mmCIF file of the N, C-alpha and C atoms, coordinates in Angstrom:
data_MODEL
# 
_entry.id   MODEL 
# 
loop_
_atom_site.group_PDB 
_atom_site.id 
_atom_site.type_symbol 
_atom_site.label_atom_id 
_atom_site.label_alt_id 
_atom_site.label_comp_id 
_atom_site.label_asym_id 
_atom_site.label_entity_id 
_atom_site.label_seq_id 
_atom_site.pdbx_PDB_ins_code 
_atom_site.Cartn_x 
_atom_site.Cartn_y 
_atom_site.Cartn_z 
_atom_site.occupancy 
_atom_site.B_iso_or_equiv 
_atom_site.pdbx_formal_charge 
_atom_site.auth_seq_id 
_atom_site.auth_comp_id 
_atom_site.auth_asym_id 
_atom_site.auth_atom_id 
_atom_site.pdbx_PDB_model_num 
ATOM 1   N N  . UNK A 1 1  ? -18.227 4.904  10.150  1.00 0.00 ? 1  UNK A N  1 
ATOM 2   C CA . UNK A 1 1  ? -17.035 5.952  9.565   1.00 0.00 ? 1  UNK A CA 1 
ATOM 3   C C  . UNK A 1 1  ? -16.223 5.636  8.338   1.00 0.00 ? 1  UNK A C  1 
ATOM 4   N N  . UNK A 1 2  ? -15.798 3.616  7.508   1.00 0.00 ? 2  UNK A N  1 
ATOM 5   C CA . UNK A 1 2  ? -15.088 2.654  6.755   1.00 0.00 ? 2  UNK A CA 1 
ATOM 6   C C  . UNK A 1 2  ? -16.330 2.766  5.154   1.00 0.00 ? 2  UNK A C  1 
ATOM 7   N N  . UNK A 1 3  ? -18.105 3.018  5.759   1.00 0.00 ? 3  UNK A N  1 
ATOM 8   C CA . UNK A 1 3  ? -18.751 3.977  4.444   1.00 0.00 ? 3  UNK A CA 1 
ATOM 9   C C  . UNK A 1 3  ? -18.436 5.681  4.304   1.00 0.00 ? 3  UNK A C  1 
ATOM 10  N N  . UNK A 1 4  ? -17.969 6.227  5.200   1.00 0.00 ? 4  UNK A N  1 
ATOM 11  C CA . UNK A 1 4  ? -17.914 7.237  5.487   1.00 0.00 ? 4  UNK A CA 1 
ATOM 12  C C  . UNK A 1 4  ? -16.304 7.754  4.636   1.00 0.00 ? 4  UNK A C  1 
ATOM 13  N N  . UNK A 1 5  ? -15.686 7.051  5.295   1.00 0.00 ? 5  UNK A N  1 
ATOM 14  C CA . UNK A 1 5  ? -14.317 7.364  4.841   1.00 0.00 ? 5  UNK A CA 1 
ATOM 15  C C  . UNK A 1 5  ? -13.982 6.990  3.071   1.00 0.00 ? 5  UNK A C  1 
ATOM 16  N N  . UNK A 1 6  ? -14.114 5.864  2.572   1.00 0.00 ? 6  UNK A N  1 
ATOM 17  C CA . UNK A 1 6  ? -14.239 5.210  1.050   1.00 0.00 ? 6  UNK A CA 1 
ATOM 18  C C  . UNK A 1 6  ? -15.577 5.987  0.103   1.00 0.00 ? 6  UNK A C  1 
ATOM 19  N N  . UNK A 1 7  ? -16.481 7.083  1.199   1.00 0.00 ? 7  UNK A N  1 
ATOM 20  C CA . UNK A 1 7  ? -17.296 7.863  -0.095  1.00 0.00 ? 7  UNK A CA 1 
ATOM 21  C C  . UNK A 1 7  ? -16.014 8.552  -0.446  1.00 0.00 ? 7  UNK A C  1 
ATOM 22  N N  . UNK A 1 8  ? -15.844 9.509  0.708   1.00 0.00 ? 8  UNK A N  1 
ATOM 23  C CA . UNK A 1 8  ? -15.077 10.412 0.780   1.00 0.00 ? 8  UNK A CA 1 
ATOM 24  C C  . UNK A 1 8  ? -14.173 10.546 -0.305  1.00 0.00 ? 8  UNK A C  1 
ATOM 25  N N  . UNK A 1 9  ? -13.077 9.627  -0.264  1.00 0.00 ? 9  UNK A N  1 
ATOM 26  C CA . UNK A 1 9  ? -12.093 9.662  -0.434  1.00 0.00 ? 9  UNK A CA 1 
ATOM 27  C C  . UNK A 1 9  ? -12.164 9.040  -2.268  1.00 0.00 ? 9  UNK A C  1 
ATOM 28  N N  . UNK A 1 10 ? -13.735 8.446  -2.714  1.00 0.00 ? 10 UNK A N  1 
ATOM 29  C CA . UNK A 1 10 ? -14.688 8.935  -4.142  1.00 0.00 ? 10 UNK A CA 1 
ATOM 30  C C  . UNK A 1 10 ? -14.942 9.271  -4.396  1.00 0.00 ? 10 UNK A C  1 
ATOM 31  N N  . UNK A 1 11 ? -14.960 10.662 -3.692  1.00 0.00 ? 11 UNK A N  1 
ATOM 32  C CA . UNK A 1 11 ? -14.956 11.957 -4.221  1.00 0.00 ? 11 UNK A CA 1 
ATOM 33  C C  . UNK A 1 11 ? -14.196 12.617 -4.590  1.00 0.00 ? 11 UNK A C  1 
ATOM 34  N N  . UNK A 1 12 ? -12.972 12.435 -3.844  1.00 0.00 ? 12 UNK A N  1 
ATOM 35  C CA . UNK A 1 12 ? -11.651 12.938 -4.076  1.00 0.00 ? 12 UNK A CA 1 
ATOM 36  C C  . UNK A 1 12 ? -11.437 12.538 -5.105  1.00 0.00 ? 12 UNK A C  1 
ATOM 37  N N  . UNK A 1 13 ? -11.251 11.284 -4.886  1.00 0.00 ? 13 UNK A N  1 
ATOM 38  C CA . UNK A 1 13 ? -10.831 10.735 -6.612  1.00 0.00 ? 13 UNK A CA 1 
ATOM 39  C C  . UNK A 1 13 ? -11.345 11.733 -7.880  1.00 0.00 ? 13 UNK A C  1 
ATOM 40  N N  . UNK A 1 14 ? -12.477 12.377 -8.050  1.00 0.00 ? 14 UNK A N  1 
ATOM 41  C CA . UNK A 1 14 ? -13.181 12.772 -9.162  1.00 0.00 ? 14 UNK A CA 1 
ATOM 42  C C  . UNK A 1 14 ? -12.284 13.955 -9.316  1.00 0.00 ? 14 UNK A C  1 
ATOM 43  N N  . UNK A 1 15 ? -11.488 14.473 -8.546  1.00 0.00 ? 15 UNK A N  1 
ATOM 44  C CA . UNK A 1 15 ? -11.110 15.416 -8.923  1.00 0.00 ? 15 UNK A CA 1 
ATOM 45  C C  . UNK A 1 15 ? -9.470  15.169 -9.745  1.00 0.00 ? 15 UNK A C  1 
ATOM 46  N N  . UNK A 1 16 ? -9.504  13.266 -9.218  1.00 0.00 ? 16 UNK A N  1 
ATOM 47  C CA . UNK A 1 16 ? -7.680  12.782 -9.618  1.00 0.00 ? 16 UNK A CA 1 
ATOM 48  C C  . UNK A 1 16 ? -8.059  12.183 -11.237 1.00 0.00 ? 16 UNK A C  1 
ATOM 49  N N  . UNK A 1 17 ? -8.618  12.412 -12.085 1.00 0.00 ? 17 UNK A N  1 
ATOM 50  C CA . UNK A 1 17 ? -8.644  11.863 -12.690 1.00 0.00 ? 17 UNK A CA 1 
ATOM 51  C C  . UNK A 1 17 ? -10.195 9.690  -12.630 1.00 0.00 ? 17 UNK A C  1 
ATOM 52  N N  . UNK A 1 18 ? -10.561 9.961  -10.939 1.00 0.00 ? 18 UNK A N  1 
ATOM 53  C CA . UNK A 1 18 ? -11.388 8.701  -11.016 1.00 0.00 ? 18 UNK A CA 1 
ATOM 54  C C  . UNK A 1 18 ? -10.004 7.824  -11.253 1.00 0.00 ? 18 UNK A C  1 
ATOM 55  N N  . UNK A 1 19 ? -8.775  7.754  -10.664 1.00 0.00 ? 19 UNK A N  1 
ATOM 56  C CA . UNK A 1 19 ? -8.108  6.777  -10.847 1.00 0.00 ? 19 UNK A CA 1 
ATOM 57  C C  . UNK A 1 19 ? -7.156  6.800  -9.752  1.00 0.00 ? 19 UNK A C  1 
ATOM 58  N N  . UNK A 1 20 ? -6.457  6.005  -8.660  1.00 0.00 ? 20 UNK A N  1 
ATOM 59  C CA . UNK A 1 20 ? -5.560  5.737  -7.633  1.00 0.00 ? 20 UNK A CA 1 
ATOM 60  C C  . UNK A 1 20 ? -4.233  6.557  -8.392  1.00 0.00 ? 20 UNK A C  1 
ATOM 61  N N  . UNK A 1 21 ? -3.218  6.835  -7.352  1.00 0.00 ? 21 UNK A N  1 
ATOM 62  C CA . UNK A 1 21 ? -2.035  7.295  -8.073  1.00 0.00 ? 21 UNK A CA 1 
ATOM 63  C C  . UNK A 1 21 ? -1.159  8.092  -6.835  1.00 0.00 ? 21 UNK A C  1 
ATOM 64  N N  . UNK A 1 22 ? -0.421  8.683  -6.516  1.00 0.00 ? 22 UNK A N  1 
ATOM 65  C CA . UNK A 1 22 ? 0.156   9.641  -5.806  1.00 0.00 ? 22 UNK A CA 1 
ATOM 66  C C  . UNK A 1 22 ? -0.544  10.207 -5.223  1.00 0.00 ? 22 UNK A C  1 
ATOM 67  N N  . UNK A 1 23 ? -1.327  10.236 -4.684  1.00 0.00 ? 23 UNK A N  1 
ATOM 68  C CA . UNK A 1 23 ? -2.134  11.753 -4.186  1.00 0.00 ? 23 UNK A CA 1 
ATOM 69  C C  . UNK A 1 23 ? -3.161  11.070 -3.384  1.00 0.00 ? 23 UNK A C  1 
ATOM 70  N N  . UNK A 1 24 ? -3.054  9.637  -3.978  1.00 0.00 ? 24 UNK A N  1 
ATOM 71  C CA . UNK A 1 24 ? -3.633  8.589  -2.595  1.00 0.00 ? 24 UNK A CA 1 
ATOM 72  C C  . UNK A 1 24 ? -2.690  7.685  -1.949  1.00 0.00 ? 24 UNK A C  1 
ATOM 73  N N  . UNK A 1 25 ? -1.988  7.802  -2.080  1.00 0.00 ? 25 UNK A N  1 
ATOM 74  C CA . UNK A 1 25 ? -0.681  7.051  -1.437  1.00 0.00 ? 25 UNK A CA 1 
ATOM 75  C C  . UNK A 1 25 ? -0.283  8.409  -0.503  1.00 0.00 ? 25 UNK A C  1 
ATOM 76  N N  . UNK A 1 26 ? -0.778  9.508  -0.830  1.00 0.00 ? 26 UNK A N  1 
ATOM 77  C CA . UNK A 1 26 ? -0.156  10.514 0.302   1.00 0.00 ? 26 UNK A CA 1 
ATOM 78  C C  . UNK A 1 26 ? -1.112  10.770 1.077   1.00 0.00 ? 26 UNK A C  1 
ATOM 79  N N  . UNK A 1 27 ? -2.349  10.604 0.381   1.00 0.00 ? 27 UNK A N  1 
ATOM 80  C CA . UNK A 1 27 ? -3.849  10.124 1.643   1.00 0.00 ? 27 UNK A CA 1 
ATOM 81  C C  . UNK A 1 27 ? -3.081  8.828  2.913   1.00 0.00 ? 27 UNK A C  1 
ATOM 82  N N  . UNK A 1 28 ? -3.000  8.500  1.792   1.00 0.00 ? 28 UNK A N  1 
ATOM 83  C CA . UNK A 1 28 ? -2.760  7.700  3.371   1.00 0.00 ? 28 UNK A CA 1 
ATOM 84  C C  . UNK A 1 28 ? -1.960  8.102  4.470   1.00 0.00 ? 28 UNK A C  1 
ATOM 85  N N  . UNK A 1 29 ? -0.516  7.877  3.221   1.00 0.00 ? 29 UNK A N  1 
ATOM 86  C CA . UNK A 1 29 ? 0.423   8.462  4.969   1.00 0.00 ? 29 UNK A CA 1 
ATOM 87  C C  . UNK A 1 29 ? -0.217  9.617  5.665   1.00 0.00 ? 29 UNK A C  1 
ATOM 88  N N  . UNK A 1 30 ? -0.450  10.387 4.970   1.00 0.00 ? 30 UNK A N  1 
ATOM 89  C CA . UNK A 1 30 ? -1.051  12.091 6.096   1.00 0.00 ? 30 UNK A CA 1 
ATOM 90  C C  . UNK A 1 30 ? -1.989  10.708 7.627   1.00 0.00 ? 30 UNK A C  1 
ATOM 91  N N  . UNK A 1 31 ? -3.338  10.782 6.560   1.00 0.00 ? 31 UNK A N  1 
ATOM 92  C CA . UNK A 1 31 ? -4.460  9.982  7.764   1.00 0.00 ? 31 UNK A CA 1 
ATOM 93  C C  . UNK A 1 31 ? -3.321  8.906  8.548   1.00 0.00 ? 31 UNK A C  1 
ATOM 94  N N  . UNK A 1 32 ? -3.156  8.294  8.760   1.00 0.00 ? 32 UNK A N  1 
ATOM 95  C CA . UNK A 1 32 ? -2.072  6.953  9.109   1.00 0.00 ? 32 UNK A CA 1 
ATOM 96  C C  . UNK A 1 32 ? -1.114  8.396  10.123  1.00 0.00 ? 32 UNK A C  1 
ATOM 97  N N  . UNK A 1 33 ? 0.191   9.364  9.295   1.00 0.00 ? 33 UNK A N  1 
ATOM 98  C CA . UNK A 1 33 ? 0.411   10.111 10.414  1.00 0.00 ? 33 UNK A CA 1 
ATOM 99  C C  . UNK A 1 33 ? -0.413  11.181 11.577  1.00 0.00 ? 33 UNK A C  1 
ATOM 100 N N  . UNK A 1 34 ? -1.203  11.210 10.950  1.00 0.00 ? 34 UNK A N  1 
ATOM 101 C CA . UNK A 1 34 ? -2.168  11.841 12.349  1.00 0.00 ? 34 UNK A CA 1 
ATOM 102 C C  . UNK A 1 34 ? -2.929  10.740 13.140  1.00 0.00 ? 34 UNK A C  1 
ATOM 103 N N  . UNK A 1 35 ? -3.039  9.605  12.828  1.00 0.00 ? 35 UNK A N  1 
ATOM 104 C CA . UNK A 1 35 ? -3.621  8.749  13.758  1.00 0.00 ? 35 UNK A CA 1 
ATOM 105 C C  . UNK A 1 35 ? -2.882  8.739  14.598  1.00 0.00 ? 35 UNK A C  1 
ATOM 106 N N  . UNK A 1 36 ? -1.508  8.599  14.618  1.00 0.00 ? 36 UNK A N  1 
ATOM 107 C CA . UNK A 1 36 ? -0.473  8.293  15.410  1.00 0.00 ? 36 UNK A CA 1 
ATOM 108 C C  . UNK A 1 36 ? -0.121  8.907  16.150  1.00 0.00 ? 36 UNK A C  1 
ATOM 109 N N  . UNK A 1 37 ? -0.610  10.621 16.148  1.00 0.00 ? 37 UNK A N  1 
ATOM 110 C CA . UNK A 1 37 ? -0.098  11.777 16.766  1.00 0.00 ? 37 UNK A CA 1 
ATOM 111 C C  . UNK A 1 37 ? -1.112  11.384 17.659  1.00 0.00 ? 37 UNK A C  1 
ATOM 112 N N  . UNK A 1 38 ? -2.208  10.990 17.942  1.00 0.00 ? 38 UNK A N  1 
ATOM 113 C CA . UNK A 1 38 ? -3.480  10.561 18.234  1.00 0.00 ? 38 UNK A CA 1 
ATOM 114 C C  . UNK A 1 38 ? -3.518  10.991 20.275  1.00 0.00 ? 38 UNK A C  1 
ATOM 115 N N  . UNK A 1 39 ? -3.814  11.430 21.595  1.00 0.00 ? 39 UNK A N  1 
ATOM 116 C CA . UNK A 1 39 ? -3.517  11.308 22.631  1.00 0.00 ? 39 UNK A CA 1 
ATOM 117 C C  . UNK A 1 39 ? -4.771  10.682 23.381  1.00 0.00 ? 39 UNK A C  1 
ATOM 118 N N  . UNK A 1 40 ? -4.807  9.670  24.493  1.00 0.00 ? 40 UNK A N  1 
ATOM 119 C CA . UNK A 1 40 ? -5.698  8.493  24.816  1.00 0.00 ? 40 UNK A CA 1 
ATOM 120 C C  . UNK A 1 40 ? -5.314  9.436  26.589  1.00 0.00 ? 40 UNK A C  1 
ATOM 121 N N  . UNK A 1 41 ? -6.469  9.137  26.773  1.00 0.00 ? 41 UNK A N  1 
ATOM 122 C CA . UNK A 1 41 ? -6.054  9.254  28.256  1.00 0.00 ? 41 UNK A CA 1 
ATOM 123 C C  . UNK A 1 41 ? -6.926  7.861  28.865  1.00 0.00 ? 41 UNK A C  1 
ATOM 124 N N  . UNK A 1 42 ? -6.738  7.125  30.023  1.00 0.00 ? 42 UNK A N  1 
ATOM 125 C CA . UNK A 1 42 ? -6.588  6.246  31.151  1.00 0.00 ? 42 UNK A CA 1 
ATOM 126 C C  . UNK A 1 42 ? -6.924  4.643  30.263  1.00 0.00 ? 42 UNK A C  1 
ATOM 127 N N  . UNK A 1 43 ? -6.526  4.825  29.155  1.00 0.00 ? 43 UNK A N  1 
ATOM 128 C CA . UNK A 1 43 ? -5.921  3.547  28.769  1.00 0.00 ? 43 UNK A CA 1 
ATOM 129 C C  . UNK A 1 43 ? -4.700  2.972  28.840  1.00 0.00 ? 43 UNK A C  1 
ATOM 130 N N  . UNK A 1 44 ? -4.085  1.821  29.242  1.00 0.00 ? 44 UNK A N  1 
ATOM 131 C CA . UNK A 1 44 ? -2.687  1.210  29.429  1.00 0.00 ? 44 UNK A CA 1 
ATOM 132 C C  . UNK A 1 44 ? -2.081  2.048  28.094  1.00 0.00 ? 44 UNK A C  1 
ATOM 133 N N  . UNK A 1 45 ? -0.971  1.399  28.012  1.00 0.00 ? 45 UNK A N  1 
ATOM 134 C CA . UNK A 1 45 ? 0.011   2.535  27.050  1.00 0.00 ? 45 UNK A CA 1 
ATOM 135 C C  . UNK A 1 45 ? -0.340  0.736  25.884  1.00 0.00 ? 45 UNK A C  1 
ATOM 136 N N  . UNK A 1 46 ? -0.302  -0.278 26.498  1.00 0.00 ? 46 UNK A N  1 
ATOM 137 C CA . UNK A 1 46 ? -0.513  -1.756 25.614  1.00 0.00 ? 46 UNK A CA 1 
ATOM 138 C C  . UNK A 1 46 ? -1.880  -1.354 25.334  1.00 0.00 ? 46 UNK A C  1 
ATOM 139 N N  . UNK A 1 47 ? -2.973  -1.124 25.676  1.00 0.00 ? 47 UNK A N  1 
ATOM 140 C CA . UNK A 1 47 ? -3.872  -1.042 25.633  1.00 0.00 ? 47 UNK A CA 1 
ATOM 141 C C  . UNK A 1 47 ? -4.145  0.235  24.054  1.00 0.00 ? 47 UNK A C  1 
ATOM 142 N N  . UNK A 1 48 ? -3.009  1.209  24.531  1.00 0.00 ? 48 UNK A N  1 
ATOM 143 C CA . UNK A 1 48 ? -3.368  2.312  23.721  1.00 0.00 ? 48 UNK A CA 1 
ATOM 144 C C  . UNK A 1 48 ? -2.970  1.316  21.868  1.00 0.00 ? 48 UNK A C  1 
ATOM 145 N N  . UNK A 1 49 ? -1.391  0.777  22.341  1.00 0.00 ? 49 UNK A N  1 
ATOM 146 C CA . UNK A 1 49 ? -0.787  0.033  21.279  1.00 0.00 ? 49 UNK A CA 1 
ATOM 147 C C  . UNK A 1 49 ? -1.773  -0.527 20.308  1.00 0.00 ? 49 UNK A C  1 
ATOM 148 N N  . UNK A 1 50 ? -2.396  -1.397 20.891  1.00 0.00 ? 50 UNK A N  1 
ATOM 149 C CA . UNK A 1 50 ? -3.095  -2.210 20.007  1.00 0.00 ? 50 UNK A CA 1 
ATOM 150 C C  . UNK A 1 50 ? -3.756  -1.784 19.096  1.00 0.00 ? 50 UNK A C  1 
ATOM 151 N N  . UNK A 1 51 ? -4.981  -0.598 20.330  1.00 0.00 ? 51 UNK A N  1 
ATOM 152 C CA . UNK A 1 51 ? -5.943  -0.362 19.397  1.00 0.00 ? 51 UNK A CA 1 
ATOM 153 C C  . UNK A 1 51 ? -5.412  1.006  18.556  1.00 0.00 ? 51 UNK A C  1 
ATOM 154 N N  . UNK A 1 52 ? -4.619  1.469  18.109  1.00 0.00 ? 52 UNK A N  1 
ATOM 155 C CA . UNK A 1 52 ? -3.918  2.133  17.399  1.00 0.00 ? 52 UNK A CA 1 
ATOM 156 C C  . UNK A 1 52 ? -3.585  1.491  16.294  1.00 0.00 ? 52 UNK A C  1 
ATOM 157 N N  . UNK A 1 53 ? -2.907  0.136  16.615  1.00 0.00 ? 53 UNK A N  1 
ATOM 158 C CA . UNK A 1 53 ? -2.421  -0.560 15.279  1.00 0.00 ? 53 UNK A CA 1 
ATOM 159 C C  . UNK A 1 53 ? -3.903  -1.322 14.728  1.00 0.00 ? 53 UNK A C  1 
ATOM 160 N N  . UNK A 1 54 ? -4.495  -2.090 15.473  1.00 0.00 ? 54 UNK A N  1 
ATOM 161 C CA . UNK A 1 54 ? -6.654  -2.029 14.256  1.00 0.00 ? 54 UNK A CA 1 
ATOM 162 C C  . UNK A 1 54 ? -7.021  -1.151 14.075  1.00 0.00 ? 54 UNK A C  1 
ATOM 163 N N  . UNK A 1 55 ? -6.541  0.443  14.014  1.00 0.00 ? 55 UNK A N  1 
ATOM 164 C CA . UNK A 1 55 ? -7.463  1.692  13.561  1.00 0.00 ? 55 UNK A CA 1 
ATOM 165 C C  . UNK A 1 55 ? -6.644  1.938  12.189  1.00 0.00 ? 55 UNK A C  1 
ATOM 166 N N  . UNK A 1 56 ? -5.373  1.612  12.581  1.00 0.00 ? 56 UNK A N  1 
ATOM 167 C CA . UNK A 1 56 ? -4.829  2.216  11.336  1.00 0.00 ? 56 UNK A CA 1 
ATOM 168 C C  . UNK A 1 56 ? -4.374  0.871  10.209  1.00 0.00 ? 56 UNK A C  1 
ATOM 169 N N  . UNK A 1 57 ? -5.212  -0.700 10.700  1.00 0.00 ? 57 UNK A N  1 
ATOM 170 C CA . UNK A 1 57 ? -5.298  -1.948 9.771   1.00 0.00 ? 57 UNK A CA 1 
ATOM 171 C C  . UNK A 1 57 ? -6.277  -1.869 9.410   1.00 0.00 ? 57 UNK A C  1 
ATOM 172 N N  . UNK A 1 58 ? -7.338  -1.028 9.530   1.00 0.00 ? 58 UNK A N  1 
ATOM 173 C CA . UNK A 1 58 ? -9.054  -0.719 8.689   1.00 0.00 ? 58 UNK A CA 1 
ATOM 174 C C  . UNK A 1 58 ? -8.372  0.077  8.499   1.00 0.00 ? 58 UNK A C  1 
ATOM 175 N N  . UNK A 1 59 ? -8.081  1.139  8.354   1.00 0.00 ? 59 UNK A N  1 
ATOM 176 C CA . UNK A 1 59 ? -8.112  2.623  7.526   1.00 0.00 ? 59 UNK A CA 1 
ATOM 177 C C  . UNK A 1 59 ? -6.840  1.955  6.320   1.00 0.00 ? 59 UNK A C  1 
ATOM 178 N N  . UNK A 1 60 ? -5.808  1.333  6.570   1.00 0.00 ? 60 UNK A N  1 
ATOM 179 C CA . UNK A 1 60 ? -5.010  0.889  5.457   1.00 0.00 ? 60 UNK A CA 1 
ATOM 180 C C  . UNK A 1 60 ? -6.127  -0.241 4.383   1.00 0.00 ? 60 UNK A C  1 
ATOM 181 N N  . UNK A 1 61 ? -7.170  -0.693 5.556   1.00 0.00 ? 61 UNK A N  1 
ATOM 182 C CA . UNK A 1 61 ? -7.380  -1.524 4.671   1.00 0.00 ? 61 UNK A CA 1 
ATOM 183 C C  . UNK A 1 61 ? -8.608  -0.921 3.822   1.00 0.00 ? 61 UNK A C  1 
ATOM 184 N N  . UNK A 1 62 ? -9.514  0.053  4.268   1.00 0.00 ? 62 UNK A N  1 
ATOM 185 C CA . UNK A 1 62 ? -10.149 0.707  3.700   1.00 0.00 ? 62 UNK A CA 1 
ATOM 186 C C  . UNK A 1 62 ? -10.120 1.055  2.696   1.00 0.00 ? 62 UNK A C  1 
ATOM 187 N N  . UNK A 1 63 ? -8.114  1.726  2.777   1.00 0.00 ? 63 UNK A N  1 
ATOM 188 C CA . UNK A 1 63 ? -8.502  2.578  1.196   1.00 0.00 ? 63 UNK A CA 1 
ATOM 189 C C  . UNK A 1 63 ? -7.594  1.319  0.092   1.00 0.00 ? 63 UNK A C  1 
ATOM 190 N N  . UNK A 1 64 ? -6.926  0.458  0.811   1.00 0.00 ? 64 UNK A N  1 
ATOM 191 C CA . UNK A 1 64 ? -7.162  -0.659 -0.245  1.00 0.00 ? 64 UNK A CA 1 
ATOM 192 C C  . UNK A 1 64 ? -7.892  -1.052 -0.691  1.00 0.00 ? 64 UNK A C  1 
ATOM 193 N N  . UNK A 1 65 ? -9.635  -1.336 -0.251  1.00 0.00 ? 65 UNK A N  1 
ATOM 194 C CA . UNK A 1 65 ? -10.386 -1.521 -1.004  1.00 0.00 ? 65 UNK A CA 1 
ATOM 195 C C  . UNK A 1 65 ? -10.343 -0.291 -1.748  1.00 0.00 ? 65 UNK A C  1 
ATOM 196 N N  . UNK A 1 66 ? -10.781 0.476  -1.038  1.00 0.00 ? 66 UNK A N  1 
ATOM 197 C CA . UNK A 1 66 ? -11.340 1.946  -2.299  1.00 0.00 ? 66 UNK A CA 1 
ATOM 198 C C  . UNK A 1 66 ? -10.381 1.787  -3.906  1.00 0.00 ? 66 UNK A C  1 
ATOM 199 N N  . UNK A 1 67 ? -8.900  2.109  -3.429  1.00 0.00 ? 67 UNK A N  1 
ATOM 200 C CA . UNK A 1 67 ? -7.407  2.246  -4.218  1.00 0.00 ? 67 UNK A CA 1 
ATOM 201 C C  . UNK A 1 67 ? -8.073  1.030  -5.443  1.00 0.00 ? 67 UNK A C  1 
ATOM 202 N N  . UNK A 1 68 ? -8.266  -0.141 -5.161  1.00 0.00 ? 68 UNK A N  1 
ATOM 203 C CA . UNK A 1 68 ? -8.815  -1.378 -5.956  1.00 0.00 ? 68 UNK A CA 1 
ATOM 204 C C  . UNK A 1 68 ? -9.875  -0.673 -6.678  1.00 0.00 ? 68 UNK A C  1 
ATOM 205 N N  . UNK A 1 69 ? -10.891 -0.983 -6.517  1.00 0.00 ? 69 UNK A N  1 
ATOM 206 C CA . UNK A 1 69 ? -11.931 0.198  -6.710  1.00 0.00 ? 69 UNK A CA 1 
ATOM 207 C C  . UNK A 1 69 ? -11.466 0.730  -8.169  1.00 0.00 ? 69 UNK A C  1 
ATOM 208 N N  . UNK A 1 70 ? -11.269 1.854  -7.835  1.00 0.00 ? 70 UNK A N  1 
ATOM 209 C CA . UNK A 1 70 ? -11.225 3.013  -8.222  1.00 0.00 ? 70 UNK A CA 1 
ATOM 210 C C  . UNK A 1 70 ? -9.610  2.631  -9.534  1.00 0.00 ? 70 UNK A C  1 
ATOM 211 N N  . UNK A 1 71 ? -9.129  0.963  -9.304  1.00 0.00 ? 71 UNK A N  1 
ATOM 212 C CA . UNK A 1 71 ? -8.529  0.851  -10.803 1.00 0.00 ? 71 UNK A CA 1 
ATOM 213 C C  . UNK A 1 71 ? -8.857  -0.287 -11.676 1.00 0.00 ? 71 UNK A C  1 
ATOM 214 N N  . UNK A 1 72 ? -9.318  -0.627 -11.316 1.00 0.00 ? 72 UNK A N  1 
ATOM 215 C CA . UNK A 1 72 ? -10.809 -1.482 -11.469 1.00 0.00 ? 72 UNK A CA 1 
ATOM 216 C C  . UNK A 1 72 ? -11.560 -0.412 -12.513 1.00 0.00 ? 72 UNK A C  1 
ATOM 217 N N  . UNK A 1 73 ? -11.805 0.709  -12.380 1.00 0.00 ? 73 UNK A N  1 
ATOM 218 C CA . UNK A 1 73 ? -12.461 1.587  -13.474 1.00 0.00 ? 73 UNK A CA 1 
ATOM 219 C C  . UNK A 1 73 ? -11.708 2.034  -14.372 1.00 0.00 ? 73 UNK A C  1 
ATOM 220 N N  . UNK A 1 74 ? -10.480 1.923  -14.131 1.00 0.00 ? 74 UNK A N  1 
ATOM 221 C CA . UNK A 1 74 ? -9.283  2.641  -14.891 1.00 0.00 ? 74 UNK A CA 1 
ATOM 222 C C  . UNK A 1 74 ? -9.675  2.207  -15.738 1.00 0.00 ? 74 UNK A C  1 
# 
């Protein structure tokens, strides 16, 4: 997922001058909001919360790395 997400963000960046900016902040907020809205079944609330936290940290890491890469290209 990480590679595909990063490539997708880099492709989207082309429409934004190949630079990070408010568009990337908005995308990050939307992705996190969507992730928080997922519903799982068959696992405890604690396990779900832990998994969600890990997923959000991974998402933020991918976006952060992509943001840094775009900033270096400026």
